[in-house]
ROTORDO-922792 format. One record per residue: x, y, z of N, C-alpha, C, O, CB in turn. Coordinates in steps of 0.05 Angstrom, whole numbers, padded with zeros to 5 digits, always signed. Glycine has a CB too. Layout:
<recs>
XYZXYZXYZXYZXYZ...
</recs>
This chain:
<recs>
+00136-00767-01004+00159-00755-01017+00172-00776-01034+00184-00796-01023+00179-00743-00996+00171-00773-01059+00184-00793-01077+00210-00782-01087+00214-00758-01091+00165-00799-01101+00229-00800-01090+00255-00793-01101+00253-00794-01132+00240-00812-01143+00277-00813-01090+00266-00776-01145+00267-00775-01174+00296-00778-01184+00315-00776-01168+00254-00750-01186+00299-00782-01209+00326-00784-01220+00342-00758-01216+00367-00759-01213+00325-00789-01251+00329-00736-01214+00342-00710-01209+00355-00709-01181+00373-00693-01176+00323-00687-01212+00345-00726-01163+00356-00727-01136+00381-00744-01133+00394-00743-01112+00335-00737-01117+00388-00758-01154+00410-00777-01153+00437-00763-01158+00440-00750-01179+00406-00800-01173+00455-00766-01140+00482-00754-01143+00500-00773-01159+00493-00797-01161+00495-00748-01115+00521-00763-01169+00540-00781-01184+00551-00802-01165+00553-00798-01141+00563-00765-01197+00559-00825-01176+00573-00845-01160+00602-00839-01161+00612-00825-01179+00566-00874-01170+00617-00849-01141+00645-00845-01140+00660-00871-01145+00654-00891-01132+00654-00833-01113+00679-00871-01163+00695-00894-01170+00724-00885-01166+00734-00867-01180+00690-00904-01199+00738-00898-01147+00766-00890-01141+00768-00860-01135+00788-00847-01143+00784-00898-01164+00749-00849-01121+00750-00821-01113+00742-00802-01134+00744-00777-01130+00776-00815-01103+00733-00811-01157+00726-00794-01179+00696-00796-01184+00685-00818-01186+00742-00801-01205+00683-00772-01186+00654-00772-01191+00649-00781-01219+00660-00771-01239+00642-00744-01186+00631-00801-01222+00624-00812-01248+00593-00810-01250+00579-00820-01233+00634-00842-01252+00584-00799-01272+00555-00797-01276+00543-00825-01281+00555-00841-01295+00549-00778-01301+00521-00830-01269+00508-00856-01272+00492-00856-01298+00483-00835-01308+00489-00862-01248+00488-00880-01309+00471-00883-01333+00442-00879-01324+00436-00880-01300+00475-00911-01346+00425-00874-01343+00396-00871-01337+00385-00896-01323+00369-00895-01305+00380-00865-01363+00395-00920-01332+00385-00945-01320+00395-00947-01291+00380-00956-01273+00396-00969-01336+00420-00939-01285+00430-00939-01258+00414-00920-01240+00408-00926-01217+00460-00932-01257+00409-00896-01251+00394-00876-01236+00366-00887-01230+00356-00885-01207+00392-00850-01252+00353-00899-01250+00326-00909-01246+00326-00932-01225+00308-00934-01208+00314-00919-01272+00346-00949-01226+00348-00971-01206+00351-00960-01178+00338-00969-01159+00372-00989-01213+00367-00939-01175+00371-00926-01149+00345-00913-01140+00338-00916-01116+00394-00905-01150+00332-00899-01158+00306-00886-01151+00286-00907-01142+00273-00904-01122+00295-00871-01176+00284-00929-01157+00265-00950-01150+00271-00962-01122+00253-00967-01106+00265-00972-01171+00297-00967-01117+00306-00978-01092+00298-00959-01069+00287-00968-01048+00336-00983-01092+00305-00934-01071+00299-00915-01050+00269-00911-01046+00260-00909-01023+00312-00888-01056+00254-00909-01067+00225-00905-01065+00212-00930-01052+00193-00927-01037+00212-00900-01092+00222-00954-01058+00212-00978-01045+00218-00977-01015+00201-00985-00999+00223-01003-01058+00242-00969-01008+00250-00967-00980+00231-00947-00965+00223-00952-00942+00279-00958-00976+00225-00925-00978+00207-00905-00966+00179-00917-00963+00166-00914-00942+00206-00879-00983+00170-00932-00983+00143-00944-00982+00141-00966-00960+00120-00970-00949+00136-00956-01009+00164-00979-00955+00164-01001-00935+00166-00991-00906+00162-01007-00888+00187-01019-00941+00172-00965-00902+00176-00955-00875+00152-00959-00856+00157-00969-00834+00183-00926-00876+00128-00953-00864+00105-00957-00846+00103-00986-00837+00098-00992-00813+00079-00948-00859+00106-01005-00855+00104-01033-00848+00126-01041-00828+00121-01057-00810+00105-01051-00873+00150-01031-00832+00172-01037-00814+00167-01025-00786+00173-01038-00766+00199-01027-00825+00155-01002-00786+00149-00989-00760+00127-01005-00746+00128-01009-00721+00140-00960-00764+00107-01015-00761+00086-01031-00748+00098-01057-00737+00089-01066-00715+00064-01038-00769+00117-01069-00750+00130-01092-00739+00144-01086-00713+00142-01101-00693+00151-01104-00759+00157-01063-00711+00170-01054-00686+00149-01050-00664+00152-01059-00641+00186-01028-00690+00127-01037-00671+00105-01032-00652+00094-01059-00641+00090-01062-00617+00083-01015-00664+00090-01078-00659+00079-01104-00651+00098-01119-00633+00089-01132-00614+00072-01120-00675+00124-01117-00638+00144-01131-00621+00143-01119-00593+00144-01134-00573+00172-01128-00633+00141-01093-00591+00140-01080-00565+00114-01088-00551+00114-01095-00527+00141-01049-00567+00092-01087-00566+00066-01094-00554+00066-01123-00544+00057-01128-00522+00044-01090-00575+00077-01141-00560+00077-01169-00552+00095-01174-00528+00088-01189-00510+00088-01187-00575+00117-01159-00526+00135-01162-00503+00121-01152-00478+00122-01165-00457+00161-01146-00507+00107-01130-00480+00093-01119-00456+00070-01137-00448+00066-01142-00424+00082-01090-00462+00055-01148-00467+00034-01167-00460+00046-01192-00447+00035-01201-00427+00018-01175-00485+00068-01202-00457+00080-01225-00445+00090-01220-00417+00088-01237-00399+00104-01235-00462+00101-01196-00413+00111-01188-00386+00088-01186-00366+00093-01188-00342+00126-01162-00388+00064-01181-00375+00041-01178-00356+00024-01203-00355+00005-01203-00339+00024-01154-00365+00031-01223-00370+00015-01248-00370+00015-01261-00342-00005-01274-00335+00026-01268-00390+00036-01258-00327+00038-01270-00301+00015-01261-00283+00005-01276-00266+00064-01264-00287+00006-01236-00285-00016-01226-00269-00042-01240-00276-00058-01247-00258-00019-01196-00273-00046-01246-00301-00070-01260-00310-00069-01288-00299-00089-01298-00289-00072-01260-00341-00047-01301-00302-00044-01329-00293-00047-01330-00263-00061-01348-00253-00016-01340-00301-00035-01312-00248-00037-01312-00219-00066-01308-00210-00075-01321-00192-00019-01289-00208-00080-01289-00223-00108-01284-00216-00125-01309-00220-00142-01315-00204-00119-01260-00231-00120-01323-00243-00136-01347-00248-00130-01369-00228-00148-01383-00218-00129-01358-00276-00104-01372-00221-00096-01392-00201-00108-01387-00174-00115-01405-00159-00066-01394-00199-00109-01361-00167-00119-01354-00140-00150-01349-00140-00161-01345-00119-00105-01329-00131-00162-01350-00163-00191-01346-00164-00199-01317-00159-00221-01312-00150-00205-01364-00145-00181-01299-00165-00187-01270-00160-00192-01257-00187-00186-01268-00208-00164-01256-00145-00203-01233-00186-00209-01218-00210-00188-01197-00215-00176-01185-00197-00236-01205-00208-00183-01192-00240-00165-01170-00248-00181-01144-00249-00205-01145-00253-00152-01176-00276-00167-01122-00244-00181-01097-00244-00191-01090-00273-00178-01099-00292-00163-01074-00234-00212-01075-00274-00222-01067-00300-00202-01051-00315-00199-01053-00340-00248-01051-00297-00187-01033-00301-00167-01017-00315-00145-01034-00326-00135-01028-00348-00156-00996-00295-00137-01055-00312-00116-01073-00323-00126-01088-00348-00112-01090-00367-00108-01093-00301-00151-01098-00346-00162-01111-00369-00165-01092-00393-00159-01100-00416-00190-01123-00362-00174-01068-00388-00176-01048-00410-00149-01041-00422-00147-01037-00446-00190-01023-00399-00129-01038-00405-00102-01032-00414-00092-01054-00433-00081-01049-00454-00082-01029-00390-00095-01079-00424-00086-01102-00441-00102-01103-00467-00091-01109-00488-00089-01129-00426-00128-01098-00466-00144-01097-00490-00135-01075-00509-00133-01079-00533-00174-01093-00484-00128-01052-00497-00117-01030-00513-00091-01038-00527-00087-01030-00550-00113-01006-00495-00074-01053-00514-00050-01063-00526-00056-01082-00549-00044-01080-00571-00032-01077-00506-00075-01100-00545-00083-01118-00566-00095-01104-00590-00093-01113-00613-00102-01139-00556-00108-01081-00585-00122-01066-00606-00104-01047-00621-00113-01034-00640-00145-01051-00594-00078-01045-00613-00060-01025-00626-00061-01027-00656-00063-01006-00669-00032-01029-00616-00059-01050-00669-00058-01051-00698-00083-01040-00712-00081-01031-00735-00053-01079-00707-00105-01040-00699-00129-01029-00711-00135-01001-00702-00149-00986-00716-00153-01047-00704-00125-00993-00678-00129-00966-00668-00110-00946-00680-00117-00923-00686-00126-00966-00638-00085-00955-00684-00064-00937-00695-00057-00948-00723-00047-00971-00726-00039-00936-00677-00062-00932-00743-00059-00943-00771-00042-00926-00790-00038-00933-00813-00086-00946-00783-00032-00903-00780-00016-00886-00798+00013-00885-00789+00020-00892-00766-00028-00858-00798+00030-00878-00807+00059-00876-00801+00064-00856-00778+00081-00861-00761+00075-00869-00825+00050-00834-00778+00054-00814-00757+00045-00825-00730+00058-00819-00710+00039-00788-00764+00024-00841-00730+00016-00854-00704+00037-00875-00696+00042-00878-00672-00012-00868-00707+00049-00889-00715+00070-00908-00708+00094-00893-00696+00106-00902-00677+00079-00924-00732+00100-00870-00708+00122-00853-00697+00116-00845-00668+00134-00846-00651+00126-00828-00714+00092-00837-00662+00084-00830-00635+00087-00854-00616+00097-00851-00594+00055-00819-00634+00078-00877-00625+00081-00901-00608+00110-00909-00603+00116-00919-00582+00066-00925-00621+00127-00903-00622+00156-00911-00620+00173-00889-00607+00197-00893-00602+00167-00917-00647+00161-00866-00601+00176-00844-00589+00187-00851-00562+00174-00865-00546+00158-00819-00587+00211-00842-00557+00225-00848-00532+00236-00822-00520+00242-00803-00535+00248-00869-00536+00239-00822-00494+00251-00799-00481+00281-00801-00482+00292-00820-00493+00241-00796-00452+00295-00782-00469+00324-00782-00470+00337-00806-00457+00360-00812-00461+00335-00756-00458+00322-00820-00440+00332-00844-00426+00324-00870-00441+00331-00891-00433+00320-00846-00398+00311-00867-00464+00304-00890-00480+00277-00903-00472+00271-00924-00483+00325-00910-00478+00262-00890-00455+00236-00901-00447+00214-00893-00467+00214-00870-00476+00229-00891-00418+00196-00911-00473+00174-00905-00490+00157-00884-00477+00152-00886-00452+00157-00930-00497+00147-00864-00492+00133-00842-00480+00103-00842-00484+00088-00829-00470+00144-00816-00491+00093-00858-00503+00064-00858-00508+00050-00871-00485+00059-00891-00474+00058-00873-00535+00027-00860-00477+00013-00870-00454+00000-00897-00457-00007-00910-00438-00009-00850-00447-00002-00907-00482-00014-00934-00487+00004-00955-00474-00007-00977-00467-00017-00939-00516+00029-00950-00471+00048-00970-00460+00046-00972-00429+00055-00992-00418+00076-00964-00468+00036-00952-00416+00035-00951-00387+00009-00963-00376-00013-00956-00385+00039-00923-00377+00012-00980-00357-00011-00992-00343-00024-00970-00327-00044-00975-00313-00003-01016-00326
</recs>
């Protein structure tokens, strides 16, 4: 969905609607369209931050298993690999929206986040 000059409302100066010049309208259009184009990249940054936090929070299990000479479960290893693979597995804005979805309590709802 691209914004066009026809979508631009007048600006208000001292409470009075003032029509923008064509240059002002084009600048606003360019700014808004760039913001729309940047949304997927910003969402991916959010996804990666969540992913990195969850990996860091589970690192202690890896360290503990190495120190004790025990093995991690296959499901745990697969879950962590799935987290590391998020940037290549999920590549569209709608998939980023699904990954960032939260319930009414603010908990992430996508199953990739759950061990």
